[in-house]
All heavy atoms as an XYZ file, in Angstrom:
648
protein
N       0.879     -1.224      0.002
C       0.038      0.020     -0.023
C       0.884      1.196      0.017
O       1.991      1.210      0.526
C      -0.916      0.022      1.205
O      -1.682      1.083      1.202
N       0.458      2.331     -0.585
C       1.184      3.492     -0.803
C       0.678      4.725     -0.035
O       1.117      5.824     -0.212
C       1.410      3.805     -2.215
C       0.237      3.891     -2.957
C       0.373      4.073     -4.502
O       1.197      5.008     -4.864
N      -0.113      3.143     -5.288
N      -0.367      4.535      0.776
C      -0.942      5.759      1.524
C      -0.562      5.857      2.911
O      -1.289      5.994      3.843
C      -2.423      5.616      1.380
O      -2.886      4.396      2.071
N       0.842      5.646      3.178
C       1.299      5.683      4.486
C       2.333      6.821      4.655
O       2.940      7.349      3.730
C       2.032      4.314      4.788
C       1.088      3.222      5.066
C       0.564      2.581      4.061
C       0.662      3.004      6.450
C      -0.369      1.589      4.268
C      -0.235      1.944      6.528
C      -0.752      1.301      5.509
N       2.492      7.172      5.983
C       3.407      8.279      6.298
C       4.578      7.773      7.195
O       4.308      7.087      8.141
C       2.611      9.379      7.167
C       3.304     10.699      7.423
C       3.533     11.519      6.207
O       2.785     11.470      5.330
N       4.566     12.385      6.271
N       5.787      8.052      6.725
C       7.023      7.648      7.482
C       7.414      8.818      8.314
O       6.782      9.846      8.522
N       8.519      8.683      8.942
C       9.037      9.820      9.777
C       9.421     11.089      9.006
O       9.279     12.191      9.463
C      10.373      9.366     10.542
O      10.091      8.240     11.318
N       9.786     10.851      7.737
C      10.255     11.970      6.941
C       9.484     12.073      5.600
O      10.013     12.586      4.571
C      11.771     11.888      6.543
C      12.577     11.686      7.815
N      12.975     10.565      8.402
C      13.107     12.702      8.574
C      13.758     10.803      9.403
N      13.689     12.042      9.642
N       8.201     11.698      5.551
C       7.401     11.794      4.363
C       6.649     10.590      3.940
O       6.497      9.685      4.757
N       6.248     10.567      2.739
C       5.374      9.418      2.222
C       6.168      8.096      2.282
O       7.410      8.029      2.237
C       5.043      9.646      0.756
C       4.240     10.980      0.494
C       2.867     11.001      1.170
N       1.982     10.101      0.392
C       0.809      9.628      0.720
N       0.401     10.112      1.963
N       0.140      8.881      0.092
N       5.413      7.020      2.507
C       6.020      5.700      2.640
C       5.198      4.731      2.064
O       3.894      4.841      1.807
C       6.244      5.404      4.186
N       5.672      3.530      1.966
C       4.983      2.279      1.413
C       4.926      1.323      2.479
O       5.884      1.085      3.200
C       5.662      1.695      0.136
C       5.374      2.429     -1.089
C       6.456      3.427     -1.464
C       4.239      2.346     -1.847
C       6.212      4.138     -2.698
C       4.078      3.088     -3.051
C       5.033      4.020     -3.363
O       4.791      4.794     -4.582
N       3.796      0.530      2.578
C       3.714     -0.639      3.417
C       3.960     -1.923      2.663
O       3.270     -2.145      1.632
C       2.384     -0.707      4.137
C       2.118     -1.803      5.118
C       2.877     -1.595      6.433
C       0.602     -1.972      5.427
N       4.933     -2.741      3.076
C       5.209     -3.977      2.426
C       5.016     -5.321      3.282
O       5.203     -5.156      4.524
C       6.841     -4.037      2.078
C       7.114     -3.066      0.987
C       7.610     -1.725      1.363
C       7.079     -3.413     -0.393
C       7.860     -0.811      0.370
C       7.453     -2.409     -1.300
C       7.892     -1.225     -0.886
N       4.601     -6.337      2.716
C       4.435     -7.574      3.450
C       5.771     -8.169      3.756
O       5.998     -8.873      4.841
C       3.638     -8.676      2.609
C       2.261     -8.206      2.455
O       1.637     -7.754      3.421
N       1.623     -8.486      1.329
N       6.817     -7.985      2.888
C       8.195     -8.604      3.059
C       9.174     -7.641      2.493
O       8.881     -6.879      1.565
C       8.253     -9.982      2.482
O       8.093     -9.962      1.146
N      10.360     -7.731      2.850
C      11.461     -6.932      2.438
C      12.718     -7.885      2.309
O      12.752     -8.928      3.109
C      11.833     -5.722      3.180
C      10.577     -4.674      3.073
C      12.004     -5.989      4.619
N      13.740     -7.482      1.589
C      14.905     -8.185      1.563
C      16.107     -7.257      1.823
O      16.040     -6.187      1.559
C      15.105     -8.997      0.123
C      14.025    -10.067     -0.086
C      15.117     -7.970     -0.937
N      17.224     -7.924      2.310
C      18.447     -7.205      2.286
C      18.356     -6.026      3.510
O      19.000     -4.953      3.227
C      19.039     -6.597      1.085
C      19.351     -7.632      0.113
O      19.752     -8.751      0.448
N      19.100     -7.395     -1.209
N      17.593     -6.356      4.474
C      17.461     -5.320      5.529
C      17.696     -6.060      6.861
O      17.494     -7.243      7.034
C      16.036     -4.604      5.578
C      15.852     -3.811      4.376
C      15.031     -5.538      5.920
N      18.204     -5.211      7.843
C      18.434     -5.798      9.188
C      17.301     -5.087     10.012
O      16.764     -4.064      9.613
N      17.140     -5.540     11.222
C      16.120     -5.111     12.039
C      16.720     -4.818     13.440
O      17.475     -5.594     14.090
C      15.014     -6.196     12.154
S      13.513     -5.623     12.821
N      16.400     -3.626     14.057
C      16.816     -3.218     15.301
C      15.950     -3.730     16.487
O      14.894     -4.410     16.090
N      16.131     -3.393     17.622
C      15.241     -3.770     18.828
C      13.901     -3.110     18.626
O      13.892     -1.895     18.221
C      16.058     -3.327     19.994
C      16.878     -2.214     19.482
C      17.193     -2.593     18.086
N      12.841     -3.799     19.142
C      11.506     -3.186     19.172
C      11.423     -2.135     20.259
O      11.960     -2.333     21.259
C      10.491     -4.310     19.218
N      10.580     -1.088     20.013
C      10.350     -0.156     21.032
C       8.864      0.393     20.761
O       8.473      0.369     19.560
C      11.274      1.029     20.936
C      11.333      1.809     19.729
C      12.459      2.917     19.640
O      13.453      2.619     20.339
O      12.093      3.899     19.197
N       8.244      0.848     21.896
C       6.858      1.446     21.686
C       6.993      2.833     21.185
O       7.816      3.636     21.690
C       6.076      1.296     22.960
C       5.733     -0.068     23.365
C       4.912     -0.163     24.570
O       4.452      0.856     25.123
N       4.569     -1.373     25.004
N       6.153      3.153     20.125
C       6.037      4.475     19.585
C       4.697      4.887     19.444
O       3.874      4.109     18.934
C       6.821      4.646     18.311
C       8.278      4.473     18.350
C       9.037      4.730     17.005
N      10.260      4.196     17.080
C      11.007      3.983     15.948
N      10.525      4.152     14.831
N      12.241      3.535     16.170
N       4.275      6.194     19.644
C       3.028      6.718     19.401
C       3.090      7.314     17.970
O       3.677      8.354     17.846
C       2.638      7.708     20.443
C       1.209      8.341     20.358
C       0.173      7.199     20.439
C       0.924      9.367     21.472
N       2.494      6.727     17.093
C       2.419      7.080     15.663
C       1.107      7.823     15.342
O       0.224      7.832     16.316
C       2.711      5.848     14.775
C       3.955      5.031     15.018
C       4.010      3.853     14.170
C       5.197      5.912     14.812
N       0.982      8.217     14.218
C      -0.297      8.896     13.805
C      -1.525      8.031     13.993
O      -2.607      8.504     14.279
C      -0.201      9.335     12.325
C       0.744     10.445     12.047
C       0.851     10.697     10.484
C       0.487     11.705     12.806
N      -1.289      6.792     13.870
C      -2.530      5.879     14.011
C      -2.533      5.127     15.375
O      -3.160      4.062     15.522
C      -2.405      4.716     12.907
O      -1.107      4.112     12.971
C      -2.544      5.447     11.501
N      -1.869      5.619     16.311
C      -1.862      5.157     17.623
C      -0.546      4.523     18.154
O       0.419      4.559     17.430
N      -0.650      3.789     19.367
C       0.536      3.229     19.851
C       0.873      1.878     19.229
O      -0.001      1.034     19.018
C       0.337      2.928     21.398
C       1.496      2.396     22.122
C       2.631      3.443     22.257
C       1.098      2.014     23.564
N       2.176      1.733     18.760
C       2.669      0.480     18.099
C       3.951      0.074     18.778
O       4.725      0.983     19.279
C       2.862      0.762     16.639
C       1.647      1.055     15.892
N       0.957      2.212     15.901
C       0.761      0.213     15.132
C      -0.046      2.175     15.114
N      -0.172      0.962     14.653
N       4.315     -1.114     18.717
C       5.650     -1.583     19.013
C       6.310     -1.838     17.587
O       5.799     -2.619     16.786
C       5.614     -2.969     19.733
O       6.906     -3.452     19.949
N       7.383     -1.029     17.384
C       8.057     -1.046     16.099
C       9.556     -1.300     16.271
O      10.094     -0.942     17.300
C       7.775      0.179     15.302
C       6.263      0.370     15.000
C       8.381      1.460     15.965
N      10.153     -1.796     15.307
C      11.671     -1.942     15.171
C      12.202     -1.261     13.868
O      11.610     -1.639     12.789
C      12.070     -3.434     15.205
N      13.127     -0.406     13.993
C      13.764      0.210     12.835
C      14.332     -0.843     11.950
O      14.957     -1.803     12.449
C      14.826      1.254     13.284
C      14.171      2.568     13.803
O      13.063      2.859     13.518
O      14.853      3.173     14.614
N      14.284     -0.677     10.693
C      14.898     -1.488      9.693
C      15.997     -0.669      8.954
O      15.755      0.486      8.778
C      13.872     -2.234      8.745
C      13.124     -1.129      7.928
C      12.960     -3.112      9.421
C      12.235     -1.760      6.819
N      17.072     -1.389      8.637
C      18.205     -0.613      7.960
C      18.652     -1.474      6.894
O      18.584     -2.748      6.776
C      19.214     -0.388      8.951
C      19.740     -1.387      9.735
C      20.729     -2.328      9.314
C      19.092     -1.848     10.931
C      21.218     -3.441      9.995
C      19.541     -2.992     11.693
C      20.614     -3.735     11.138
N      19.346     -0.848      5.929
C      20.043     -1.566      4.763
C      21.174     -2.351      5.313
O      22.030     -1.820      6.032
C      20.539     -0.420      3.762
S      21.567     -1.085      2.445
N      21.257     -3.526      4.879
C      22.298     -4.563      5.286
C      23.628     -3.987      4.811
O      24.706     -4.169      5.436
C      22.141     -5.920      4.794
C      21.040     -6.606      5.551
C      21.446     -7.102      6.895
O      21.915     -6.400      7.761
N      21.293     -8.386      7.147
N      23.661     -3.313      3.617
C      24.974     -2.891      3.014
C      25.368     -1.584      3.660
O      26.616     -1.531      4.134
C      24.728     -2.740      1.538
O      25.921     -2.342      0.891
N      24.649     -0.564      3.629
C      25.155      0.805      4.012
C      24.678      1.210      5.406
O      25.029      2.265      5.947
C      24.705      1.845      3.038
S      22.933      2.242      3.054
N      23.826      0.441      6.101
C      23.207      0.598      7.407
C      22.392      1.913      7.552
O      22.080      2.280      8.623
C      24.375      0.749      8.404
C      25.345     -0.422      8.386
C      24.706     -1.683      8.618
C      25.742     -2.822      8.719
N      25.234     -4.144      8.318
N      21.869      2.386      6.414
C      20.898      3.568      6.506
C      19.523      3.047      6.965
O      19.070      2.134      6.553
C      20.804      4.154      5.040
O      22.082      4.617      4.598
C      19.781      5.287      5.018
N      19.054      3.784      7.869
C      17.676      3.490      8.392
C      16.704      3.774      7.259
O      16.594      4.964      6.708
C      17.278      4.242      9.611
O      18.245      3.969     10.698
C      15.922      3.945     10.099
N      15.857      2.714      6.979
C      14.943      2.861      5.743
C      13.457      3.121      6.272
O      12.666      3.581      5.452
C      15.045      1.598      5.016
C      16.317      1.222      4.449
C      16.388     -0.158      3.821
C      16.852      2.228      3.487
N      13.189      2.584      7.485
C      11.739      2.698      7.985
C      11.691      1.767      9.154
O      12.601      1.825     10.056
N      10.533      1.113      9.377
C      10.367      0.191     10.510
C       9.541     -0.989     10.235
O       8.837     -1.070      9.172
C       9.794      1.025     11.675
C       8.414      1.619     11.411
C       7.272      1.041     11.460
C       8.255      2.951     11.042
N       6.258      1.896     11.265
C       6.824      3.076     10.935
C       9.094      4.056     10.821
C       6.221      4.339     10.575
C       8.409      5.280     10.439
C       6.996      5.342     10.345
N       9.645     -1.985     11.156
C       8.744     -3.099     11.065
C       7.727     -3.022     12.195
O       8.040     -2.699     13.401
C       9.504     -4.392     11.312
C       8.719     -5.651     11.349
C       9.569     -6.938     11.513
C       8.636     -8.111     11.493
N       9.447     -9.358     11.809
N       6.433     -3.233     11.865
C       5.483     -3.330     12.871
C       5.462     -4.591     13.585
O       5.242     -5.565     13.015
C       4.035     -3.057     12.304
C       3.691     -1.674     11.780
C       3.847     -1.402     10.518
C       3.387     -0.646     12.706
C       3.510     -0.133     10.045
C       3.050      0.626     12.354
C       3.197      0.874     10.982
O       2.815      2.137     10.480
N       5.912     -4.565     14.899
C       5.907     -5.798     15.710
C       4.538     -6.057     16.347
O       4.095     -7.193     16.316
C       6.924     -5.730     16.768
C       8.321     -5.598     16.269
C       8.916     -6.810     15.589
O       8.307     -7.861     15.723
O       9.981     -6.698     14.971
N       3.898     -4.978     16.859
C       2.596     -5.180     17.491
C       1.855     -3.818     17.392
O       2.440     -2.756     17.498
C       2.792     -5.496     19.032
C       1.489     -5.825     19.742
C       1.748     -6.176     21.149
O       2.897     -6.006     21.732
N       0.719     -6.461     21.860
N       0.560     -3.968     17.168
C      -0.380     -2.863     17.119
C      -1.258     -3.090     18.373
O      -1.741     -4.178     18.579
C      -1.199     -2.882     15.863
N      -1.502     -1.963     19.116
C      -2.267     -2.088     20.305
C      -3.748     -1.756     20.077
O      -4.599     -1.990     20.976
C      -1.716     -1.127     21.423
C      -0.368     -1.647     21.837
C       0.887     -0.930     21.341
C      -0.143     -2.661     22.661
C       2.077     -1.480     21.707
C       1.038     -3.135     23.051
C       2.211     -2.473     22.545
N      -4.113     -1.202     18.930
C      -5.438     -0.944     18.614
C      -5.955     -2.019     17.593
O      -5.315     -2.302     16.681
C      -5.669      0.429     18.068
C      -5.299      1.551     19.067
C      -5.599      2.956     18.554
O      -6.382      3.115     17.678
O      -4.895      3.900     19.042
N      -7.169     -2.537     17.768
C      -7.575     -3.623     16.909
C      -7.693     -3.156     15.455
O      -7.444     -4.021     14.680
C      -9.044     -4.093     17.435
O      -9.915     -3.006     17.502
N      -7.982     -1.942     15.229
C      -8.121     -1.512     13.781
C      -6.739     -1.501     13.088
O      -6.718     -1.392     11.794
C      -8.819     -0.162     13.725
O      -7.927      0.839     14.351
N      -5.735     -1.618     13.844
C      -4.291     -1.487     13.252
C      -3.596     -2.834     13.270
O      -2.476     -2.945     12.799
C      -3.485     -0.475     14.082
C      -4.089      0.857     13.975
C      -4.256      1.501     12.645
O      -3.263      1.483     12.006
N      -5.442      1.961     12.328
N      -4.168     -3.919     13.718
C      -3.583     -5.266     13.695
C      -3.112     -5.689     12.412
O      -2.221     -6.511     12.391
C      -4.598     -6.245     14.397
C      -4.902     -6.051     15.786
C      -3.677     -6.445     16.669
C      -4.054     -6.341     18.222
N      -2.983     -6.636     19.044
N      -3.805     -5.312     11.291
C      -3.338     -5.718     10.016
C      -1.974     -5.420      9.667
O      -1.232     -5.956      8.752
C      -4.271     -5.232      8.871
C      -4.101     -3.730      8.593
C      -3.274     -3.355      7.530
C      -4.751     -2.847      9.376
C      -3.130     -2.000      7.226
C      -4.515     -1.485      9.042
C      -3.707     -1.072      8.029
O      -3.556      0.303      7.761
N      -1.333     -4.468     10.343
C       0.007     -3.927     10.061
C       1.132     -4.895     10.767
O       2.221     -4.831     10.398
C       0.226     -2.519     10.638
C      -0.660     -1.529      9.918
C      -0.302     -0.151     10.591
C      -1.209      0.983      9.968
N      -1.005      2.183     10.670
N       0.743     -5.691     11.731
C       1.624     -6.513     12.472
C       2.451     -7.416     11.537
O       1.910     -8.084     10.586
C       1.000     -7.312     13.560
C       0.450     -6.501     14.643
C      -0.237     -7.245     15.757
O      -0.511     -8.403     15.530
O      -0.495     -6.678     16.830
N       3.790     -7.396     11.645
C       4.712     -8.183     10.819
C       5.026     -7.591      9.466
O       5.737     -8.075      8.732
N       4.521     -6.350      9.212
C       4.721     -5.732      7.908
C       5.746     -4.590      8.111
O       6.050     -4.207      9.200
C       3.409     -5.185      7.353
C       2.516     -6.345      6.969
C       1.184     -5.926      6.246
C       0.395     -7.163      6.029
N      -0.957     -6.951      5.777
N       6.155     -3.958      6.978
C       7.269     -2.988      6.934
C       6.829     -1.689      6.246
O       6.282     -1.813      5.210
C       8.410     -3.617      6.147
C       8.908     -4.990      6.726
C       8.299     -6.191      6.279
C      10.002     -5.087      7.626
C       8.762     -7.369      6.856
C      10.496     -6.266      8.056
C       9.836     -7.434      7.750
N       7.323     -0.678      6.861
C       7.169      0.606      6.251
C       8.596      1.043      5.723
O       9.621      0.958      6.461
C       6.811      1.720      7.308
C       5.373      1.593      7.636
C       7.111      3.170      6.813
C       4.401      2.166      6.621
N       8.638      1.415      4.383
C       9.811      1.990      3.843
C       9.490      3.300      3.217
O       8.542      3.455      2.469
C      10.427      1.008      2.687
C      10.940     -0.232      3.405
C      11.691      1.766      2.064
C      11.599     -1.225      2.469
N      10.339      4.390      3.625
C      10.051      5.705      3.127
C      10.437      5.822      1.690
O      11.476      5.267      1.237
C      10.770      6.687      4.021
C      10.266      6.619      5.478
C      10.843      7.763      6.400
O      11.609      8.553      5.916
O      10.609      7.623      7.543
N       9.599      6.526      0.914
C       9.863      6.764     -0.504
C      11.287      7.471     -0.676
O      11.939      7.029     -1.767
C       8.762      7.629     -1.120
C       7.441      6.855     -1.242
S       6.154      7.992     -1.899
C       6.792      8.364     -3.472
N      11.684      8.253      0.180
C      13.043      8.933      0.011
C      14.092      7.911     -0.021
O      15.216      8.351     -0.467
C      13.180      9.944      1.001
O      13.226      9.413      2.284
N      13.927      6.701      0.461
C      15.036      5.746      0.411
C      14.901      4.666     -0.707
O      15.656      3.754     -0.710
C      14.999      4.944      1.832
C      15.322      5.920      2.902
N      16.533      6.619      3.092
C      14.572      6.232      4.046
C      16.508      7.281      4.191
N      15.337      7.125      4.703
N      13.913      4.892     -1.539
C      13.739      3.968     -2.696
C      14.506      4.507     -3.881
O      14.472      5.660     -4.128
C      12.238      3.755     -3.032
C      11.669      3.030     -1.889
S       9.941      2.805     -2.387
C       9.198      2.358     -0.852
N      15.093      3.545     -4.610
C      15.914      3.941     -5.803
C      15.034      3.406     -7.063
O      14.606      2.356     -7.105
C      17.269      3.234     -5.883
C      17.926      3.579     -7.186
C      18.051      3.719     -4.703
N      14.862      4.339     -7.978
C      14.080      3.945     -9.180
C      15.158      3.875    -10.398
O      15.812      4.779    -10.745
C      13.059      5.091     -9.505
C      12.327      4.889    -10.655
C      11.114      5.886    -10.724
C      11.214      6.643    -11.930
N      10.092      7.609    -12.194
N      15.289      2.599    -10.839
C      16.131      2.368    -11.943
C      15.322      1.923    -13.156
O      14.429      1.088    -12.973
C      17.160      1.238    -11.623
C      18.091      1.782    -10.485
C      19.185      0.664    -10.186
O      19.320     -0.323    -10.889
O      19.731      0.842     -9.063
N      15.660      2.486    -14.310
C      15.030      2.023    -15.597
C      13.482      2.338    -15.559
O      12.852      1.677    -16.366
C      15.196      0.646    -15.928
C      16.754      0.357    -16.081
O      17.484      1.200    -16.564
N      17.121     -0.812    -15.592
N      12.986      3.180    -14.704
C      11.605      3.582    -14.738
C      10.628      2.562    -14.100
O      10.890      1.404    -14.188
N       9.614      3.015    -13.503
C       8.535      2.240    -12.959
C       7.259      2.657    -13.705
O       6.865      3.864    -13.695
C       8.270      2.493    -11.440
C       9.408      2.052    -10.544
C      10.317      1.076    -10.931
C       9.658      2.423     -9.241
N      11.151      1.001     -9.786
C      10.808      1.759     -8.784
C       9.049      3.386     -8.490
C      11.344      1.933     -7.599
C       9.547      3.636     -7.281
C      10.699      2.885     -6.772
N       6.509      1.732    -14.283
C       5.351      2.065    -15.000
C       4.132      1.258    -14.478
O       4.231      0.278    -13.897
C       5.530      1.674    -16.484
C       6.506      2.603    -17.195
O       6.400      3.807    -16.869
O       7.246      2.111    -18.056
């Protein structure tokens, strides 16, 4: 899904990601309520890319558990996306 907000702008929600590491989980109050999230980072350059939803505390947000937010500003577009 592409209608998400990251820490620094628009973001995408993914079911799975590759080549990322995961930091320790911590509770954060986000726009959609309290969540337990862990920052994710590029395995190669160690840049923080977004976070993984470990736990949502509101029932309407449970669908995010186990999914990943990556901010658009960290995505590279090669050869165009159509």
